[in-house]
A tleap script that builds the chain and sets N, CA, C and O, in Angstrom:
source leaprc.protein.ff14SB
mol = sequence {
  NMET GLU ASN VAL LEU LEU PRO ASP GLU VAL
  ILE ASN SER PHE LYS LYS PHE LYS ARG ASN
  TYR GLU ALA ALA ASN SER MET TYR ASN GLU
  LEU LYS GLU HIE VAL GLY LYS TYR VAL ALA
  ILE ASP ASN GLY SER VAL ILE GLY PHE THR
  ASP THR TYR GLN ASP ALA LYS GLU LYS PHE
  GLY ASN ILE ASP GLY VAL PHE ILE GLU LEU
  VAL THR ASP LYS ASN ILE PHE TRP ILE CLEU
}
set mol.1.N position { 15.060 9.024 -30.318 }
set mol.1.CA position { 14.832 9.927 -29.040 }
set mol.1.C position { 16.084 10.560 -28.648 }
set mol.1.O position { 17.209 10.061 -28.677 }
set mol.2.N position { 15.677 11.926 -28.216 }
set mol.2.CA position { 16.834 12.862 -27.858 }
set mol.2.C position { 17.102 12.473 -26.361 }
set mol.2.O position { 16.257 12.109 -25.543 }
set mol.3.N position { 18.414 12.622 -26.174 }
set mol.3.CA position { 18.954 12.672 -24.775 }
set mol.3.C position { 18.861 13.863 -24.239 }
set mol.3.O position { 19.100 14.856 -24.926 }
set mol.4.N position { 18.478 13.971 -22.846 }
set mol.4.CA position { 18.242 15.485 -22.191 }
set mol.4.C position { 19.219 15.293 -20.933 }
set mol.4.O position { 19.207 14.310 -20.193 }
set mol.5.N position { 20.003 16.321 -20.830 }
set mol.5.CA position { 20.876 16.588 -19.601 }
set mol.5.C position { 20.277 17.437 -18.836 }
set mol.5.O position { 19.855 18.545 -19.167 }
set mol.6.N position { 20.211 16.772 -17.466 }
set mol.6.CA position { 19.451 17.496 -16.430 }
set mol.6.C position { 20.639 18.279 -15.851 }
set mol.6.O position { 21.823 17.942 -15.879 }
set mol.7.N position { 20.067 19.454 -15.290 }
set mol.7.CA position { 21.220 20.177 -14.555 }
set mol.7.C position { 21.666 19.750 -13.235 }
set mol.7.O position { 20.732 19.243 -12.614 }
set mol.8.N position { 22.851 19.777 -12.532 }
set mol.8.CA position { 23.166 19.194 -11.542 }
set mol.8.C position { 22.308 19.457 -10.404 }
set mol.8.O position { 21.973 18.511 -9.690 }
set mol.9.N position { 21.883 20.728 -10.135 }
set mol.9.CA position { 20.981 20.823 -9.118 }
set mol.9.C position { 19.971 20.302 -8.985 }
set mol.9.O position { 19.515 20.065 -7.866 }
set mol.10.N position { 19.220 19.916 -10.350 }
set mol.10.CA position { 17.916 19.031 -10.398 }
set mol.10.C position { 18.373 17.732 -9.947 }
set mol.10.O position { 17.728 17.228 -9.028 }
set mol.11.N position { 19.411 17.063 -10.438 }
set mol.11.CA position { 19.878 15.774 -9.977 }
set mol.11.C position { 20.113 15.629 -8.300 }
set mol.11.O position { 19.577 14.784 -7.582 }
set mol.12.N position { 20.887 16.493 -7.954 }
set mol.12.CA position { 21.055 16.627 -6.595 }
set mol.12.C position { 19.983 16.730 -5.567 }
set mol.12.O position { 20.028 16.271 -4.426 }
set mol.13.N position { 18.756 17.570 -6.269 }
set mol.13.CA position { 17.667 17.416 -5.470 }
set mol.13.C position { 16.982 16.160 -5.551 }
set mol.13.O position { 16.387 15.754 -4.553 }
set mol.14.N position { 16.990 15.454 -6.670 }
set mol.14.CA position { 16.392 14.090 -6.766 }
set mol.14.C position { 17.091 13.085 -5.798 }
set mol.14.O position { 16.444 12.165 -5.297 }
set mol.15.N position { 18.565 13.289 -5.509 }
set mol.15.CA position { 19.251 12.447 -4.734 }
set mol.15.C position { 18.942 12.790 -3.082 }
set mol.15.O position { 19.016 12.040 -2.108 }
set mol.16.N position { 18.647 13.925 -3.156 }
set mol.16.CA position { 18.394 14.272 -1.711 }
set mol.16.C position { 16.960 13.766 -1.273 }
set mol.16.O position { 16.753 13.246 -0.177 }
set mol.17.N position { 15.859 13.996 -2.369 }
set mol.17.CA position { 14.663 13.437 -1.997 }
set mol.17.C position { 14.572 11.943 -1.871 }
set mol.17.O position { 13.764 11.381 -1.131 }
set mol.18.N position { 15.554 11.256 -2.727 }
set mol.18.CA position { 15.641 9.939 -2.312 }
set mol.18.C position { 16.114 9.523 -1.013 }
set mol.18.O position { 15.545 8.627 -0.390 }
set mol.19.N position { 17.299 10.233 -0.504 }
set mol.19.CA position { 17.549 9.963 0.657 }
set mol.19.C position { 16.665 10.361 1.864 }
set mol.19.O position { 16.779 9.851 2.979 }
set mol.20.N position { 15.839 11.251 1.557 }
set mol.20.CA position { 14.743 11.416 2.558 }
set mol.20.C position { 13.547 10.422 2.564 }
set mol.20.O position { 12.837 10.184 3.541 }
set mol.21.N position { 13.440 9.916 1.406 }
set mol.21.CA position { 12.242 8.726 1.185 }
set mol.21.C position { 12.802 7.783 2.091 }
set mol.21.O position { 12.156 7.462 3.088 }
set mol.22.N position { 14.070 7.238 1.838 }
set mol.22.CA position { 14.650 6.154 2.377 }
set mol.22.C position { 14.553 6.273 4.018 }
set mol.22.O position { 14.118 5.399 4.768 }
set mol.23.N position { 15.010 7.435 4.356 }
set mol.23.CA position { 14.965 7.725 5.938 }
set mol.23.C position { 13.476 7.558 6.456 }
set mol.23.O position { 13.258 7.039 7.551 }
set mol.24.N position { 12.482 8.002 5.653 }
set mol.24.CA position { 10.913 7.898 6.080 }
set mol.24.C position { 10.617 6.455 6.171 }
set mol.24.O position { 10.000 6.056 7.158 }
set mol.25.N position { 10.990 5.622 5.246 }
set mol.25.CA position { 10.770 4.043 5.255 }
set mol.25.C position { 11.446 3.543 6.617 }
set mol.25.O position { 10.883 2.746 7.367 }
set mol.26.N position { 12.653 4.066 6.850 }
set mol.26.CA position { 13.399 3.397 7.848 }
set mol.26.C position { 13.031 3.708 9.299 }
set mol.26.O position { 13.495 3.112 10.271 }
set mol.27.N position { 12.184 4.665 9.333 }
set mol.27.CA position { 11.536 5.123 10.641 }
set mol.27.C position { 10.108 5.102 10.746 }
set mol.27.O position { 9.422 5.787 11.505 }
set mol.28.N position { 9.671 4.128 9.793 }
set mol.28.CA position { 8.094 3.755 9.788 }
set mol.28.C position { 7.648 3.728 11.247 }
set mol.28.O position { 6.774 4.494 11.655 }
set mol.29.N position { 8.254 2.842 12.023 }
set mol.29.CA position { 7.418 2.536 13.529 }
set mol.29.C position { 7.418 3.830 14.262 }
set mol.29.O position { 6.512 4.148 15.033 }
set mol.30.N position { 8.453 4.566 14.006 }
set mol.30.CA position { 8.339 5.886 14.802 }
set mol.30.C position { 7.256 6.621 14.335 }
set mol.30.O position { 6.507 7.107 15.183 }
set mol.31.N position { 6.982 6.829 12.956 }
set mol.31.CA position { 5.911 7.850 12.533 }
set mol.31.C position { 4.588 7.180 12.634 }
set mol.31.O position { 3.609 7.879 12.373 }
set mol.32.N position { 4.412 6.033 12.945 }
set mol.32.CA position { 3.035 5.182 13.132 }
set mol.32.C position { 2.358 6.044 14.270 }
set mol.32.O position { 1.151 6.189 14.073 }
set mol.33.N position { 2.786 6.583 15.283 }
set mol.33.CA position { 2.088 7.305 16.182 }
set mol.33.C position { 1.431 8.486 15.677 }
set mol.33.O position { 0.618 9.020 16.430 }
set mol.34.N position { 1.645 9.020 14.475 }
set mol.34.CA position { 1.136 10.278 14.061 }
set mol.34.C position { 0.334 9.730 12.613 }
set mol.34.O position { 0.497 10.326 11.548 }
set mol.35.N position { -0.417 8.694 12.720 }
set mol.35.CA position { -1.271 8.501 11.730 }
set mol.35.C position { -2.404 9.498 11.370 }
set mol.35.O position { -3.083 9.918 12.307 }
set mol.36.N position { -2.672 9.909 10.149 }
set mol.36.CA position { -3.561 10.602 9.559 }
set mol.36.C position { -2.688 12.201 9.445 }
set mol.36.O position { -3.320 13.184 9.059 }
set mol.37.N position { -1.641 12.284 9.710 }
set mol.37.CA position { -0.833 13.505 9.771 }
set mol.37.C position { 0.079 13.477 8.441 }
set mol.37.O position { 0.411 12.407 7.932 }
set mol.38.N position { 0.427 14.617 7.963 }
set mol.38.CA position { 1.509 14.675 7.019 }
set mol.38.C position { 2.738 15.048 7.464 }
set mol.38.O position { 2.819 16.126 8.053 }
set mol.39.N position { 3.954 14.224 7.269 }
set mol.39.CA position { 5.162 14.439 7.897 }
set mol.39.C position { 6.087 14.835 6.722 }
set mol.39.O position { 6.037 14.337 5.598 }
set mol.40.N position { 6.930 15.792 7.132 }
set mol.40.CA position { 7.995 16.204 6.301 }
set mol.40.C position { 9.253 15.970 6.666 }
set mol.40.O position { 9.552 16.280 7.819 }
set mol.41.N position { 10.159 15.449 5.900 }
set mol.41.CA position { 11.316 14.988 6.348 }
set mol.41.C position { 12.586 15.639 5.445 }
set mol.41.O position { 12.546 15.720 4.217 }
set mol.42.N position { 13.433 15.974 6.064 }
set mol.42.CA position { 14.506 16.688 5.424 }
set mol.42.C position { 16.084 16.380 6.060 }
set mol.42.O position { 16.264 16.600 7.258 }
set mol.43.N position { 17.036 15.945 5.345 }
set mol.43.CA position { 18.269 15.604 5.934 }
set mol.43.C position { 18.181 14.577 6.815 }
set mol.43.O position { 18.888 14.545 7.822 }
set mol.44.N position { 17.193 13.522 6.480 }
set mol.44.CA position { 17.056 12.332 7.130 }
set mol.44.C position { 16.172 12.321 8.533 }
set mol.44.O position { 15.947 11.356 9.264 }
set mol.45.N position { 15.732 13.733 8.681 }
set mol.45.CA position { 15.024 13.694 10.259 }
set mol.45.C position { 13.889 14.403 9.940 }
set mol.45.O position { 13.891 15.115 8.936 }
set mol.46.N position { 12.767 14.299 10.756 }
set mol.46.CA position { 11.446 14.754 10.654 }
set mol.46.C position { 11.721 16.468 10.935 }
set mol.46.O position { 12.525 16.906 11.758 }
set mol.47.N position { 10.978 17.167 10.174 }
set mol.47.CA position { 10.898 18.538 10.478 }
set mol.47.C position { 9.918 18.902 10.745 }
set mol.47.O position { 9.799 20.106 10.974 }
set mol.48.N position { 8.760 18.019 10.835 }
set mol.48.CA position { 7.372 18.949 11.372 }
set mol.48.C position { 6.232 17.815 10.664 }
set mol.48.O position { 6.493 16.955 9.824 }
set mol.49.N position { 5.211 18.049 11.148 }
set mol.49.CA position { 3.920 17.124 11.099 }
set mol.49.C position { 2.643 18.337 10.846 }
set mol.49.O position { 2.454 19.281 11.614 }
set mol.50.N position { 1.858 18.066 9.616 }
set mol.50.CA position { 0.730 18.840 9.676 }
set mol.50.C position { -0.362 18.161 9.392 }
set mol.50.O position { -0.212 17.036 8.915 }
set mol.51.N position { -1.592 18.632 9.595 }
set mol.51.CA position { -3.029 18.006 9.336 }
set mol.51.C position { -3.428 17.822 7.818 }
set mol.51.O position { -4.094 16.872 7.406 }
set mol.52.N position { -2.988 18.745 7.121 }
set mol.52.CA position { -3.352 18.694 5.680 }
set mol.52.C position { -2.047 18.917 4.709 }
set mol.52.O position { -1.110 19.642 5.045 }
set mol.53.N position { -2.099 18.232 3.510 }
set mol.53.CA position { -1.277 18.320 2.517 }
set mol.53.C position { -1.074 19.757 2.225 }
set mol.53.O position { 0.057 20.219 2.075 }
set mol.54.N position { -2.050 20.406 2.151 }
set mol.54.CA position { -1.910 22.023 1.713 }
set mol.54.C position { -0.945 22.655 2.878 }
set mol.54.O position { -0.011 23.327 2.440 }
set mol.55.N position { -1.028 22.549 4.090 }
set mol.55.CA position { -0.165 23.085 4.992 }
set mol.55.C position { 1.188 22.916 4.978 }
set mol.55.O position { 2.031 23.747 5.317 }
set mol.56.N position { 1.432 21.388 4.419 }
set mol.56.CA position { 2.597 20.787 4.608 }
set mol.56.C position { 3.311 21.443 3.260 }
set mol.56.O position { 4.516 21.674 3.356 }
set mol.57.N position { 2.709 21.727 2.129 }
set mol.57.CA position { 3.375 22.275 1.104 }
set mol.57.C position { 3.580 23.652 1.566 }
set mol.57.O position { 4.684 24.151 1.350 }
set mol.58.N position { 2.786 24.263 2.100 }
set mol.58.CA position { 3.065 25.642 2.468 }
set mol.58.C position { 4.190 25.962 3.348 }
set mol.58.O position { 4.825 27.009 3.222 }
set mol.59.N position { 4.479 24.981 4.338 }
set mol.59.CA position { 5.399 25.119 5.371 }
set mol.59.C position { 6.657 24.598 4.763 }
set mol.59.O position { 7.679 25.245 4.989 }
set mol.60.N position { 6.739 23.489 4.001 }
set mol.60.CA position { 7.982 22.740 3.710 }
set mol.60.C position { 8.103 22.529 2.165 }
set mol.60.O position { 9.123 21.980 1.747 }
set mol.61.N position { 7.256 22.877 1.401 }
set mol.61.CA position { 7.372 22.583 -0.009 }
set mol.61.C position { 8.332 23.298 -0.779 }
set mol.61.O position { 8.605 22.924 -1.920 }
set mol.62.N position { 8.962 24.464 -0.168 }
set mol.62.CA position { 10.051 25.075 -0.767 }
set mol.62.C position { 11.369 24.681 -0.217 }
set mol.62.O position { 12.324 25.455 -0.274 }
set mol.63.N position { 11.445 23.608 0.266 }
set mol.63.CA position { 12.962 23.009 0.959 }
set mol.63.C position { 13.183 22.141 -0.250 }
set mol.63.O position { 12.374 21.387 -0.792 }
set mol.64.N position { 14.348 22.376 -0.545 }
set mol.64.CA position { 14.950 21.473 -1.800 }
set mol.64.C position { 14.978 20.042 -1.109 }
set mol.64.O position { 15.373 19.774 0.026 }
set mol.65.N position { 14.419 19.121 -2.157 }
set mol.65.CA position { 14.622 17.735 -1.764 }
set mol.65.C position { 13.763 17.252 -0.567 }
set mol.65.O position { 13.951 16.098 -0.183 }
set mol.66.N position { 12.896 17.971 0.023 }
set mol.66.CA position { 12.086 17.641 1.054 }
set mol.66.C position { 11.173 16.605 0.696 }
set mol.66.O position { 10.549 16.640 -0.365 }
set mol.67.N position { 11.050 15.540 1.662 }
set mol.67.CA position { 10.080 14.438 1.469 }
set mol.67.C position { 8.620 14.575 2.370 }
set mol.67.O position { 8.665 14.633 3.598 }
set mol.68.N position { 7.555 14.612 1.753 }
set mol.68.CA position { 6.327 14.893 2.372 }
set mol.68.C position { 5.477 13.674 2.305 }
set mol.68.O position { 5.337 13.218 1.170 }
set mol.69.N position { 4.873 13.041 3.288 }
set mol.69.CA position { 3.859 12.002 3.033 }
set mol.69.C position { 2.751 11.810 3.931 }
set mol.69.O position { 2.911 12.288 5.054 }
set mol.70.N position { 1.670 11.223 3.697 }
set mol.70.CA position { 0.786 11.018 4.648 }
set mol.70.C position { 1.140 9.728 5.347 }
set mol.70.O position { 1.447 8.694 4.754 }
set mol.71.N position { 1.059 9.902 6.912 }
set mol.71.CA position { 1.340 8.632 7.620 }
set mol.71.C position { 0.079 7.796 7.647 }
set mol.71.O position { -1.003 8.353 7.830 }
set mol.72.N position { 0.159 6.569 7.485 }
set mol.72.CA position { -0.865 5.835 7.340 }
set mol.72.C position { -0.804 4.626 8.516 }
set mol.72.O position { 0.254 4.470 9.126 }
set mol.73.N position { -1.871 3.850 8.788 }
set mol.73.CA position { -1.811 2.701 9.741 }
set mol.73.C position { -1.463 1.464 8.993 }
set mol.73.O position { -1.465 0.349 9.516 }
set mol.74.N position { -1.151 1.711 7.691 }
set mol.74.CA position { -0.702 0.435 7.120 }
set mol.74.C position { 0.767 0.609 6.577 }
set mol.74.O position { 1.254 1.737 6.644 }
set mol.75.N position { 1.556 -0.485 6.010 }
set mol.75.CA position { 2.769 -0.389 5.637 }
set mol.75.C position { 2.787 0.252 4.338 }
set mol.75.O position { 3.396 -0.375 3.471 }
set mol.76.N position { 2.233 1.419 3.979 }
set mol.76.CA position { 1.926 2.138 2.719 }
set mol.76.C position { 2.503 3.476 2.998 }
set mol.76.O position { 2.083 4.133 3.951 }
set mol.77.N position { 3.327 3.864 2.317 }
set mol.77.CA position { 3.611 5.144 1.934 }
set mol.77.C position { 3.146 5.647 0.724 }
set mol.77.O position { 3.174 4.980 -0.311 }
set mol.78.N position { 2.647 6.981 0.802 }
set mol.78.CA position { 2.063 7.584 -0.462 }
set mol.78.C position { 3.148 8.596 -0.839 }
set mol.78.O position { 3.493 9.439 -0.011 }
set mol.79.N position { 3.690 8.546 -2.037 }
set mol.79.CA position { 4.588 9.703 -2.450 }
set mol.79.C position { 4.004 10.923 -2.938 }
set mol.79.O position { 3.364 10.792 -3.982 }
set mol.80.N position { 4.059 11.988 -2.480 }
set mol.80.CA position { 3.073 13.175 -2.876 }
set mol.80.C position { 4.151 14.380 -3.296 }
set mol.80.O position { 3.736 15.478 -3.666 }
savepdb mol mol.pdb
quit
């Protein structure tokens, strides 16, 4: 198996995504009031909500490391 070295910008984007995912998990109770909406999180803060995944991707999908997910009424996060 060949080792592949990822560029620093890719690694940094993954790390930012991870921090945003962790922020989403830590603010789950705050997000529950937006059940059925897609939430976008960047730099550990909510940057917006949309009704559809497509709208979220169009508005926030080009932000490096942004985390987008569907808010549910269960303790479940869908990673999109």
